[in-house]
N, C-alpha and C positions, 0 to 999 in steps of 0.2 A: 504494500500500500504506500503511495507517495506521502511524504510528510505533509502535515496540515498547517505548519507554521512557516512555510516559505513566504518570504517577502522580497520584492524586487528592490533595486537600489532606492534609497530615500531621495527626496527632492533636493536636499542640501547636504553637501559632503565637505569635510575638512581633510585635506592632505597635510599632515603635520610631520615635519622633519626636525628632529632634535639632535643637536651636537652635545655630546655628553663629556663629562670629565674623564680623562684617560683611565681605561680599565673598568669603568662602572656600568657598562651596558647590560651585562647579564644580571647585575644587581637590580637595575631598573625593570628589566623584563620580568624577572621573578616576582617583584613587587606588583607590577602592573597586572600581570596575568592572574595573580592570586587575589588582589584586593580591589582593582579598579574596573573590571569588566562588568560584572553584574550590577554594582551600584550605579554605573552610568546608564545601563539599560533600564534599570528600575526608575530612573529619572526621565525616561522618554527618549533616550538616544539609542543608537546601535553601534557597537564597536565592530567595524567591518574587517579590519586587518591590522596585524602587528608584525613588523619585519625587522630583521637585521640587515643593514646595508652591507653587502659583500665587498664593497670598495672602501669602506671606512669602518674600522672596528669600534669607533666611538660615535656611531650614528645609529639612531633609532627612528624608524619611519612607521607611521600608523595613520589609519583613516577611521573617522567616525561619521555617522550620518544622522540626519534629522528630518522629520516630516516636512517642516517649513521653517522660516526664519523665526516665527513666533515661538514655535516649539523649541528651537535652538536656545533662545533667550531663557525660557523657563527651565529647560533641562540643565543648562550650564549654571544658572543661578542656584538651582536646587542642589546640584552636585558639589559645586565649589564652596557653597555656604553650609554644606552638610557635614555630618559627623565623620564620614569615611575620609574625606579630604582633610578635615581638621586633624585627624589622627595620623594619616600616612602621607599627606601632601608634603610636609617638610622634608621627609626622607627622600621622596621622589625629586623634589626641587634640588636637593643637595647633590644629586647625580648629574645635573644639567649645567652645561656652560651656556647654552642658548636654546630657547624654545620658541622663538618668534618667526621661524621660517614656516609659514602656514598659508596655504592657498585655500580660498573659499570657492567651491566648485558646485556644479550641478550636472547630472547625467544627461547625455544626449540620447534620446530614445532609440535612435537607429543603432547605437553602439553599446547598449547596456543589456548584455545577455546574462548577467549575474543575478541569480536569486539565492539569497542567503537564508539559512535556517538556524536562528539562534538556539533553538531547542536541541540541535545536534552538535553544539559546541562541546568539545571534550572537557570534562570536569577536572579540576585539580591540576596537578603537575603531570604533563604528558610530554613524551619526546617530540621534538620538532619534526614535521614531515620533511621528506627529502625533495619536495617539489621546488621549482624555481619560478619566481614571479618577476616580470620585467615591466617597468613603468617608464614611458618616454614622455617628456614634458617639452612641448613646443611653445615658443613665445612669439606673438605677433603684435604689430602696432595697435595701439588702442583704437577701438571703434571699427577695425577692419575685420571682416568675416570671411574673406576669400580663403585664407589658410585653413580655417576650421572646416569650411565646405570641402576643400580638397581632401582632408583627412576623412570626413564623414562619407562623402560621395565617391571618392576615388580610392583611398588607401584601405578603408574598411572592407569593401568587397574583395579586393585582392588578398587581404589578410585571410579572409574566410575561405578563399579559393585555394590558398597555398598552405594552410595549416589550421590550427585550432582557432576558433572564434575568440575574439577578445573578451575579457571579463567585463570591461567597461571603457567607454569614451566619456571623459568628463571635460567640461569647459568652464570658464570663469563665471562665477555668480557675482553679479555687480551690485547686489543689495548692500545697503549700509551695514557695517558691522555693529550690531546693537549690543554686543557684550564686550565693552572696551577693555575689560581686564585681561582679555586674551587678544593680542593684536593679530591682524591678518595682513598679508601683503596687498596693499591697495593699488588701484590703477593697472592691474594685470589683465592681459588678454591671452590666455593660454588654452591649450588643449592637452589633456593627459590621457594617454592610451595605456591600459593595463592588460597584460596577457599572462597566462599561466601555462607551465609546461611540466612534464614529469621530471626533467632535469635540464641543466644548462645546454647540453649538447643538442637537445631537441629545439631549444630556442635558437641556437646558432643555425641549425638546418633551416628553420622557418625564415630567419632573416636572409639567408643565402637565396632561398627560393623567391622571397619577396623582391629582393634587389634584381634578380635575374628575370623577373616577369617583364615582358616587353612594355606594357603600359606604365608600370612603375618606373622602369629605367628611362623611358623616353619622355614621359609626360609628368607623372605625379611628383617624383622626387625633385626634378629641376624646378617645377612650379613652387614647391614648398620652400626650396632654398631661396627663391626670389621673394617670398612673402615673409619669411621669418626674420626676427630682429637679432637672433643669435643662434648658434648651433644648438640643436635639441639636447636637453639634459637626459641622460639615460641612467636609470636606477636599476641595479641588479640586487634583487631582494630575496631573502630566505625567510619564509613565514615562521613564526613562533608556534609552539604546540597548540595554542588556543585561538589562533587566527582563523576566522571564517573564510577569508580569501586565501587560497593556497593552490 
């Protein structure tokens, strides 16, 4: 029987990238997965994914979602003013050198194939899965939508043709940040594409096939290079044991 608690990606998503004090990442992950997942979800959020950055041993990446901006404000207020954060927040903050690299995003319907099931999240301490998650962040000039359209209408179909369908395509949410205690990067115009694979070699094969595809090579990638304001940022991520996205 299929699970009854499947929900698709929420309407508002934070992509949070934390730079930690040297050697403290496993300490934060253990604390986060033990103490912070269920209390956030009880406050009306959903913790979508927690990851080790494979290119930086002091980098922790995670995503959480909200039904809408009003729910975000209520949920963050309840959690950060609540007893769990009062008890464990100081220990979490002590591991962090910087926690302000945050993108406020929303899912593009054409690219959001992920349905998560909070009821199936592993309880307690569990080994991290061996899967590999890739996230690519493109930056475009403010107010311009051509680059995002290229990814949505050009790159996504080729990705599905040459390998596993992406978990999600996320783009900038331009609503005002109503919870000022947690800064977000303002003025951004980004697209974030998240894909998942059994291992990194499967990802490399998919990328090779994508780049060799005639339309990608001749049209899509050159057009994206013309639109972007900087080279895309590529995140190589390993999910933690309690991550829904894996």
